[in-house]
C-alpha positions in Angstrom: 41.5 1.4 -46.3 42.2 -0.8 -43.5 42.8 2.4 -41.2 39.3 3.5 -42.1 37.9 0.1 -41.3 39.7 -0.1 -38.1 38.6 3.3 -37.0 34.8 2.6 -38.1 35.0 -1.1 -35.9 36.5 0.9 -33.1 33.9 3.7 -33.1 31.1 1.1 -33.1 32.7 -0.7 -30.1 32.9 2.5 -28.2 29.1 3.3 -29.0 28.2 0.1 -27.8 29.9 0.0 -24.6 28.6 3.5 -24.0 25.1 2.5 -24.7 25.0 -0.6 -22.6 26.5 1.4 -19.7 23.3 3.6 -19.4 21.0 2.8 -16.5 17.5 3.9 -15.8 16.6 6.0 -13.0 14.4 4.8 -10.4 11.1 6.5 -10.2 10.9 9.0 -7.5 8.2 7.4 -5.4 7.5 7.3 -1.7 5.8 4.2 -0.5 2.5 5.3 1.1 2.3 2.1 3.3 5.1 -0.1 4.5 4.4 -3.6 6.6 6.6 -2.3 9.2 3.5 0.2 9.9 1.0 -2.5 10.3 1.1 -2.2 14.2 -0.5 1.2 14.0 -3.5 -0.5 12.2 -3.8 -4.0 13.6 -6.2 -4.7 16.2 -9.8 -5.0 16.9 -12.5 -2.3 16.1 -16.0 -2.4 17.6 -19.0 -1.4 15.5 -22.6 -1.0 16.6 -26.0 -1.5 14.4 -23.8 -4.0 11.8 -24.2 -7.9 11.4 -21.0 -8.2 13.3 -19.7 -6.7 16.3 -15.9 -6.6 15.4 -13.8 -6.0 12.5 -10.2 -7.4 12.9 -7.4 -6.0 11.2 -4.2 -8.1 10.9 -1.3 -9.1 8.8 -1.5 -12.0 6.4 1.2 -12.8 3.6 2.8 -9.4 4.2 -0.5 -7.4 3.7 -3.2 -6.1 6.0 -6.0 -8.2 6.2 -9.7 -7.8 7.5 -12.2 -10.2 8.8 -15.4 -9.4 10.4 -18.4 -11.7 10.4 -18.7 -13.0 6.7 -16.6 -10.5 5.3 -12.7 -10.7 4.8 -10.0 -9.8 2.5 -6.9 -8.0 2.1 -6.2 -4.1 2.1 -4.4 -2.4 -0.5 -3.0 1.1 0.1 -4.5 3.9 -1.8 -1.8 5.9 -3.6 -1.3 9.4 -2.3 -3.7 8.7 0.7 -2.4 8.2 4.2 -4.2 5.7 6.1 -6.6 4.7 3.5 -7.1 1.3 2.2 -9.1 -0.4 -0.8 -10.9 -3.6 0.5 -10.5 -5.7 -2.7 -12.8 -3.1 -4.4 -15.9 -3.6 -2.3 -15.3 -1.1 0.2 -12.9 2.1 1.4 -11.3 1.6 4.8 -9.7 4.8 6.4 -8.1 4.6 9.7 -8.6 8.0 11.9 -6.3 9.3 14.3 -6.6 11.1 17.3 -4.7 14.3 18.4 -1.6 12.3 19.5 -1.4 10.7 16.1 -2.4 7.2 17.1 -5.0 5.2 15.0 -8.2 5.4 17.3 -11.1 4.7 14.7 -11.9 2.8 11.5 -14.2 4.4 9.2 -15.6 1.9 6.4 -17.4 3.1 3.5 -19.5 0.4 1.9 -22.3 0.7 -0.7 -22.8 4.4 -0.1 -22.9 3.9 3.9 -20.3 4.9 6.4 -19.7 3.0 9.3 -17.4 3.9 12.5 -15.7 1.5 14.7 -13.8 2.3 17.8 -10.4 0.8 18.4 -10.5 -1.7 21.4 -7.6 -1.4 23.8 -5.2 -4.2 23.6 
């Protein structure tokens, strides 16, 4: 009887050790945007025909931020879309690259309209 109880307790303890040793695998995700990439996007983009002349892209609190005229906010990367960001649910910002791979323009889709701004030289 004592032997059966002892074997049962040992088996329960072994099962508890095995269960607590299991770990969850991290999700296989590749970040779309890293704040280290922000230098590719930051700067001033010049627009024509809008109530503001420039849209400034900068880094604030570890996130990309935009500011132009009365409009400002943060840009959140869109999953599975390179160089595309959601502007607080109000607009879609897409950075366009030229043949050398550097960001040259910023396309803003806002209320069904598309606006294209050219990046100013630093």
